[in-house]
Structure formats: structure tokens, C-alpha cells
N, C-alpha and C positions, 0 to 999 in steps of 0.2 A: 351231787349227784349219789343218786342212793340203788344199789342191788333192789331187785324186786323180794321182800319177805314173802314166806307163806305161814297162814294158820294150820295149814296141813302138810302129811308126812310129803317129800319131794317127788315120792312115788304116784301120788294121786294127782300134781298139780298141771298133769295134761289135760285131764280131763276133769269135768268139776262134779260128780258123781257125787263123791264123797263131800264136798264144801257145800253144795245145797241142796242135799238130802231129796233130790232129785233129778235123776239123770235126765231127764227129756227136757225140764226146765232149763238145766246148767247148759245141756247141746244149745238149747234156745237163745242163752244169753252170748254165747261164746260165736256163735254161727250172728249175730248183732253187733257185735263191738264195734265195729267202724260205722253202724247208723246210731248207735248213742253217740259218738265220738264226736261228730258230728255236727250236735247240739249246738246251741249258741249258750254262753256263760256269761255273755255280757253283763243282764240285769241281774243275776245274782252277784256276780261280781262287785257291783256296785253296792249292793247290800253290804255284801262280806266287808270291805275297803270301807264302811263308814261302821260296822262294827267294830272291829278288830285293831287294836292299838299298834300303831309299828313294833315290829319286834317282835308280833305275837306269833302265840302258836295256835295252828290250825289244823284241823283231822276233816277232810270230806272223805264223806262215805259213800262208795257209788262214785268214784273219780274219773271212770271212764280210762282214759289215755291222758289225762293230765290238764287236761284247756281250763280250767278252772283255777287248778296248782299253779300254771305258768302264769295266768293274771294276776296270782296273787304273791308271785315268786318275790317282788322290788319291795313290798311292804311286809312281808311276814318273817320273822326267824325262824321260823320251823314250821314243814311241811311234809303231813303225812297223809296218807289215803288209803283205803281198803276199796279194792274191787274185786268181781266174782269172775272178769274173762283173765285166762292167763296173758293171751295177745294184748289186753288192755294194760292191765297191771305192769308189764314189760315196758310199753311205752312212757307210764305214769311215770316208773322207778327214772328215767335219764331227770324227771322235771324233780320231784321230790326229796326229802329228806328220808324217809321212811314209808312204802310201797309194800301193802301186804295184799296179797293175793287170798282172798277167801270171803266167805259170806259173815253178813252181820250175826245170823243166826249161828255161827261158828262155836263152839263152849269155851276154846281159849283163844282168843287175839292177845297179840302182844301190846295194846294200850293201859298203861297206866291209869285210875280211877282220877279223875279233876285233875288232869295233865291238861286239859288244851283250853286255849281262852276263846274258840269258834269252833263248834263242830256245823258241820254241811251237810243236810240230806236233801240233796236235789234229785228230782224224778227218783225216788227212793221208797218210799213208803208203800205206795201202789204196787210194787212189787212184792209186798210182804205178806204172809198168808196171816201174820197179829201183827198190824202198823205199832199197837201200843206198847206191847213188849220190846218191839224193835228200836222206838224212839224212846223209852226208858232206858233200854242199856247205854244208847249214845250219850243219853244226858248223865248219865254216869260217868263219862270220859271228859267231859267239861267242866272246870273250876266252878266253885259256887258264885256266883253274879258273872259269869263267863254267856256267851250267847250262844242259843241255838238257832240256827237258820234252815228254813226247810220249803220244801216247795213240791206241789203236786198239781196234776191236769184238773181244770174243774168241768166235771161231769155234767154243770148246770150252765156252762156255754152256750149262745144261741144255736151256735151249728150242733152240740151234742142235743140239744133240745127239739130241735127241726130233726135231726136222726132219728129219735126215736119215736118221734110224732108221725114219722114215715113206718113204723112200726119194724123199723132196723135196728140191728147189734151186729157193726160189719167187726170182722178182725183184722186189721192191720198192722203195718210192720212196726209203725209208730204213732205219736199223737193219743188222743182221750182213747179210741177203740185201741192200741195197742195190746197184740195178744199176747203180752207176758203180763200186763195186770192183773191182778186177784182182788185189788180192793177200787175204790172208786170216793171222791171225795167233793164236798160243796164246802164254800165257808163255811157254815155252821157246824159242820164234819169235822173239818180241818181245826177250829178252833176248840171244840170240845174235847179233841185229841193232845193238843197242846196245853191246855188247861187238865187234864186228864192224867197228863203225866209231871203234873206238879210245877210245871213250867207260872214263872211270875211276869206281867208287864207283855202280856200276849200283844200282839200286834199283826195283822193282816193285811196284805198288800198285792194286786193281780198284775199280769202282766199281760196287756190287750196288743196284740196283733196290732204290726201298722195295716194303714185302709188299704196301703195297695196289693194286699193279699186277698182284698175281697171286689175289691173298683178299680176300673179302668174308663179311661186311660189314665195312665200312672200320672200324668198332671194335675190331675182333677184330684185326685186322692192324695199328692202331697200338698195342696192349697187348704182341702180339708182336714188334714192330720192332726192341726193343733186341738181343732173342734172335737173331732171323733177320739182325740186323749182325754180331752176336757168331760166328754159323756163318760168314758169308762171310768173314770173317776168318782162319776155318781151313781154307779149301774156296774160296779166289779165282778158281782155276782151273774151278771148277764153277758156282759163282753170280755171279761177277764178269762184268757183260755188258760194258763195257770196263775194257780193261786202261790202266795208266798204268803209263810208265818215266822215269824220269830217272837225268842220266848227266853227269859232269864231263867236261869237254875237259881234256886233260893239259896 
């Protein structure tokens, strides 16, 4: 287990004003630490386990309270994390080997260039004012030939399209219309972002929510689930709630 390190002076650790650069945004993330900690990591962990060799080094940017780190613990040789919320970072520090409380935009972070086999940004880029700069910085911490694993909400998901068709843009605590989102992505824009960062062998996947989230009774949804997931693979831009992008650093 590891103590929570910080990218800023200890005097600023309790509020995130100097970390995030925007006091209101910092307070928002601290207040929502528990909400983000509750998000599932299973699909991202499946990709990470496929990409990471046994004993590899992982950096999870936006690691929340360490849910993904815990899933990777039996497989990885070194687990590092970066987390904006002090509350969540302290929890993640009980799981990871080196957890830093800070923001991706902080000018000085204690990660060495080219030192990780896998760098994860799960549901992070949509919270950045400049996703391209954030992705480029994160990619620099990945070793040549190492993998970048990214996920973002899909603003072209059918439910989001229906919401916009009704002339609405809600402000919610989580999901596609999370009030903390600054940027929005489709499959095409995510592919362009990964390619623009210089990543090669770019692959895209989509996380299709279980049909039971939309259909009742549950028994009917369970019987139709295989066909629903197959349809999701054919139309990921429409049915994928989350987009997953994978690329290799040259």
C-alpha cells in the first residue's frame, strides 16, 4: 500500500482551487467523489488486462477511489494513479503503489516519461478544457510501444440524440450530460483525437448498456440480451453509451 502523494504543496491539499485552476470546478469534483467512485470499471478492466503484460506498470489518470487499480492489482507489477479529489485519492492510495493528488494540467507531476506500459484515461478527457493537450501529456508517460486506453461518453448515443431532438440539454450529476463535462465526443472525433496525439494502431470499441436498463420485464430483456449486444456491435455509434479508444505510442 502507498501513501497519497501530491503534485501541489500540502497547504493546498484540502481544497483543489490551485490544482484544478478553477475553484468552482474543484469543489464540484470533490463533492462528486462518491458518485464517480461508484462507476463500474469492469469493461475497462477487461481491456486493460488484455493490453497489459503480467507484472506491467500502469498509470490510471482519474483513478477515483481506486476501483480499477484494485481489479488490476493481481496482474500488475506497479500501480500508479492521479486523482483530483483528495478524498478519493486517499482511498486509492490504500490500493496503489503511488497515488498523486492533483490534476493532469498541473505543471509538475512526479511521473517519468516513458515509464508505464499502460496509461488509462477512463472518463477523463470530457472533463478537460483541452483534451488534445491532456492526451498528449499522458501519452508521454507511456513507453514506446506501450498502450493508451481511453473511454469517453458517446454524445451520439440514441438516448442523447432523443434528448437533443426534444430540444433539451440537461445538467445532471453523471452520464452523458454530466454538469462537469466540458467536451463531447463521437466515434469519429475520438478517433481523430487519438490519431492527432500520434498514436498508432488505433482501435475503437463501444460499451453497450444491458437491455434490462431499457426493457421490462427483466426476463424478456435477459432473453434478448445476446441479440441486443450483437446489434450494438453492428451500430456502436448509435447504441454504445461509452466509447473506448486504444492506441499504441510509436
